N, C-alpha and C positions, 0 to 999 in steps of 0.2 A: 504493499500499500504506499502510495506517495500522497503527500498533502502539501498544498500551497495556499497560504492565506492571500497572497498577492500573485496571481498567475499571469500577469500581463507579459512578462519577459518570455515565458514559454509560449504563449499564444503568438507573439510577434515572431519568435524564432521559427515556429512551425509554418506560419504564413510565408516567411521568407524562403524556407526550404521548399515548400510545396509549389512555389511559383516556377521551380525548375524540375522538381522530381515528384512524379505522381504517387509513387509507392517505394517503400524501402524498409530496411531492417533497423530497428532500435535495439541497442544493447544496454541492458540493465546489469550493472556489476556492483561489487561492493565499494566502488569508488564513486559511481554516479551513473548518469544517463548519457550515452553517446550515439551519434548518427553520422554515418559516412557513406556517401554514394555519388555516382556520376549521373548526370542527366541523360536522357535517351539520345540526345544528339552528340554525346561525348565531348562537349565543349566546356562544361562546368563541373568541377568536383566540389562538393560541400563537406566540410569537417566541423562538427559541432559536439561540444561536451559541456555538461552541467554537473558540477561537483555536488555530491549528496548533501554537503553542508548547507547548500542554498535552499534545501527543502525543509519545511517545518517538521515533516515526518518522512523518514525514508526506511521502510522495512520491505525489502524486495529480494527475492531469490534471484541469483544470476540467471539471466534469460536473454534470448536473442529472438526477437519477434518481428514478423512482417506486418506493416500497417499501410493502409490506403491513406496517404497523407492529405489528399484533397478532401476526403471525408472527415479526417481528424481536424483539419483546419476549419471546416464548416461548423463542426461541433464546438471547438474552442472559441470560435467567434461569437457564440451564444452566451458566453460568460458575462454576467453583469458586473459593474465596477466593484462591488463589495462581496462578490461570491468567493467562497473558499472552494478550491479544486481538490478533488480526491480522485486518484487514478489507481487502478489495480489491473493485474493481468491474470487470467485463468488459462486453462489449456486451449481454449478456442476463441477467446475474445478479450478485448480491452474494455474495462468498465470505467466510465467517466461520470463523475457526479459533481454538480454544483450545489453548494449549500449557502443560502443567504435568506432573503425574504421568501424565496421559493426554494424547494428542494427538487432538483431535477436530475434524472439519470439517463445515460445513453450507453448503448452497447455496440461496439464496433468489432466485427469478426476479424480475427487474425488471418493473414494470407501468406502464401508461399511466395517469397521473392527470390528468384533464382540468381545465381552469379556468385563469384568468389568475393571475399571481403576486399574492399578497395584499399589499395596501398597509396600512401602519400608520396607525391613526386619528390625525388631527392635532387633538389636544386640549390646551389650555393648562390644566393642572390647577391648582386653587386651594388644595388641601389635601394634605398628606402626613402619613402616620402610620407610624412605625416601631415594631413591636411584636414581642416574642418569639414564635416560631412555637408554642411550647408553650402560652403563655397564650391566643393567638388560637384555637388548636384547642379548648381547653377552653371558651371562650366559645361556639364553634359547636356543641359537644356540648350545652351547656345550651340553646341556641336550638332544637336539634332535638327537644327534649321537647315543644314546643308548635306549631312552625310549619314550613312548607316554604319560607318566604321570610324575609329578614332585613332590618332597617332599620339603617343606620349613620348616626349623628348626630354632628356637631361643633357644640357650643353653648358660646360663651364660653371657647373653648380646651379644653373637656372632650370626651372621646370616649365615646359611649354606643352600645350595641348592643341592639336590641329584636327580639323575636319574639312573634307573637300567633297564637293558634289557638282552636278551640272549647273546648279544655280549660283555657285560661288564657293567661298571658303571662309573658315573661321580660325583664328589663332588667338589663344589666350596664354598669357604668362602668369603663372600662379606662384612665383617665387616668394613674394611677400606673404602669401597666405599659407605657406607650407614650411615645414622643417625638413631639410634635405640632407641625406647622407649618401654619398655616391663614390664608388671607386673608379667608375668609367662612364663614358658618354653612352646614353641610351637612345635608341630609335626603334620603337616597337608599336605594332598595330594590333587593335582588338575590335571585337564587335561592340558597337555602341549600345545596341539594344540589350545585350546580355549584361553589359557593365551597369547600365541604368537599373536593371532589375536587381542586380547584386546589391547596390547601395540604397535601394528604395527604402528599406526598413532601418537604415542607420539613423541614429538620433542626430538631428541637425546641430545640436549644441555640443556634440562630442566629435572626436577625430576619427578619421579613417586612416589605416596604414596600408600603403601600397608598396609592394616589393617587386622589383623588376630585374630582368637580365635579358639581353638581346637573344632573340630566337628561342625564348622560353615562355612558359605559362606565367602569367601575372598572379601574385598572391595578394588578396585583398582581405583585410580583417578589421573587425570592429566589435565593440561591446554591445550586447543586447541584455540590459540589466546586468546581473553579476557574471554572465557567461560570455565568452568570446566565440564568434562564428567566423570561420575562415572559408574563403572561396579561392579556388584556382581556376583561372580563365585562360583557355588555350589562345596562343597568339595566332595572328593571321600573317600571310606572306605579304611583305611590303611590295 
């Protein structure tokens, strides 16, 4: 049995994951809850972990269960602001309860999700950018005026974002809005739509960490409540 008096962070995390991955396996261990999977298009890998100390109650046998994330997201979205969340796993289903002014319960059948456990890419990143989520989201909105892809550049310690399309181009310098650590110059291209979806749930008042290496997947991470969520986004050919 898991219990959360404030379940917003879990609800937001599931919403973020389900925008890419319709179904996947949750691992419940003596350390906490983890989820790791690749989206059907093989473009985004999600790595998420919540330490058991962040739950008000955590009494759970080690388990590895398949869940329809779209349906789980729909259920968690029904939580009212002051509801307490209780979650339990049986042999065949996940039981979800909300307790507040109303007591409500939902049952979600467990499913078989095939595939080997996903391994994290072994990449020695050469550059790290920490930027406020609100600033980065604005840059991506500007980029969406012209292109479906985006180019991130680090040149002489400065951070640039470019987008090009038939109607024109956009260039933004975000050096003053970011804290930059880089061992080399970077020129890397990524899907704009995927990147916008990745950062959609990031708190605008907090920072996003972007790690880059030429010809490698980007690593994007940020906090959702007490837990960090990490995305790996495959690069595109320049």
